C-alpha positions as CSV (number, residue, x, y, z in Angstrom):
1,X,-139.7,-182.3,-130.4
2,X,-139.7,-185.7,-128.8
3,X,-136.7,-187.5,-127.5
4,X,-136.6,-189.9,-130.5
5,X,-136.7,-187.0,-132.9
6,X,-133.9,-185.2,-131.0
7,X,-131.5,-187.9,-130.3
8,X,-132.3,-190.6,-132.8
9,X,-133.1,-188.9,-136.1
10,X,-132.4,-192.0,-138.2
11,X,-134.9,-194.1,-136.2
12,X,-137.4,-191.3,-136.4
13,X,-137.1,-191.1,-140.2
14,X,-137.2,-194.9,-140.5
15,X,-140.7,-195.1,-138.8
16,X,-142.0,-191.9,-140.4
17,X,-141.3,-192.6,-144.1
18,X,-140.4,-195.4,-146.5
19,X,-136.8,-195.7,-145.4
20,X,-137.4,-199.3,-144.4
21,X,-136.4,-200.2,-148.0
22,X,-132.8,-199.2,-147.3
23,X,-133.1,-201.1,-144.0
24,X,-134.2,-204.2,-145.9
25,X,-131.4,-203.8,-148.5
26,X,-128.9,-203.5,-145.6
27,X,-130.4,-206.6,-143.9
28,X,-130.2,-208.7,-147.1
29,X,-126.6,-207.6,-147.8
30,X,-125.5,-208.2,-144.2
31,X,-127.1,-211.7,-144.2
32,X,-125.6,-212.6,-147.6
33,X,-122.1,-211.3,-146.7
34,X,-122.2,-213.0,-143.3
35,X,-123.3,-216.4,-144.7
36,X,-121.5,-216.6,-148.0
37,X,-118.4,-214.5,-147.7
38,X,-117.4,-214.4,-144.0
39,X,-118.7,-217.8,-142.7
40,X,-116.7,-217.6,-139.5
41,X,-118.5,-216.4,-136.4
42,X,-115.6,-214.2,-135.3
43,X,-115.5,-212.3,-138.6
44,X,-119.3,-211.9,-138.6
45,X,-119.2,-210.4,-135.1
46,X,-116.5,-208.0,-136.2
47,X,-118.6,-207.0,-139.2
48,X,-121.7,-206.5,-137.0
49,X,-119.7,-204.3,-134.6
50,X,-118.4,-202.2,-137.6
51,X,-121.9,-201.9,-139.0
52,X,-123.3,-200.7,-135.6
53,X,-120.3,-198.3,-135.2
54,X,-121.1,-196.8,-138.6
55,X,-124.8,-196.4,-137.6
56,X,-123.7,-194.7,-134.4
57,X,-121.5,-192.3,-136.2
58,X,-124.2,-191.4,-138.7
59,X,-126.7,-191.0,-135.8
60,X,-124.2,-188.7,-134.0
61,X,-123.6,-186.6,-137.1
62,X,-127.3,-186.1,-137.6
63,X,-128.2,-185.6,-133.9
64,X,-125.2,-183.4,-133.2
65,X,-125.7,-181.1,-136.2
66,X,-122.3,-181.9,-137.7
67,X,-123.8,-182.2,-141.2
68,X,-122.8,-179.1,-143.1
69,X,-125.1,-179.5,-146.1
70,X,-128.2,-181.2,-147.2
71,X,-126.2,-183.8,-149.1
72,X,-124.2,-184.8,-146.1
73,X,-127.4,-185.2,-144.1
74,X,-129.0,-187.4,-146.8
75,X,-125.8,-189.4,-147.1
76,X,-125.6,-190.0,-143.3
77,X,-129.3,-190.9,-143.3
78,X,-128.9,-193.5,-146.1
79,X,-125.6,-194.9,-144.7
80,X,-127.0,-195.1,-141.2
81,X,-130.2,-196.8,-142.2
82,X,-128.4,-199.3,-144.4
83,X,-125.8,-200.1,-141.8
84,X,-128.5,-200.6,-139.2
85,X,-130.1,-203.2,-141.5
86,X,-126.6,-204.7,-142.1
87,X,-126.2,-205.0,-138.3
88,X,-129.4,-207.0,-138.1
89,X,-128.4,-209.1,-141.1
90,X,-125.0,-209.9,-139.5
91,X,-126.7,-210.9,-136.3
92,X,-129.1,-213.3,-138.0
93,X,-126.3,-214.7,-140.2
94,X,-124.2,-215.3,-137.0
95,X,-127.1,-217.4,-135.6
96,X,-127.5,-219.2,-138.9
97,X,-123.8,-219.9,-139.2
98,X,-123.8,-221.3,-135.7
99,X,-126.7,-223.6,-136.5
100,X,-125.1,-224.7,-139.8
101,X,-121.8,-225.5,-137.9
102,X,-123.6,-227.8,-135.5
103,X,-124.8,-230.1,-138.3
């Protein structure tokens, strides 16, 4: 078992299977919410921190063995992957919002 498999099971599953679809969904949702709904850089930063915190909690649940059933493992995997994509979407929307604000 490698370090990535042991401590970062969501990242390991992301690169080993087709979980990138949920990453892309999270990215699109994060970007859309950041640009259309939030529009203020401070709110986008808060949303990005929340998305990353959710990813960290899901990663900790999976790595720490706190998942008690297969359903909780799958739910943590999907939520963690989608929130990681949302984090990326919020970061890109923060950059886009700052560029749109300059004009």
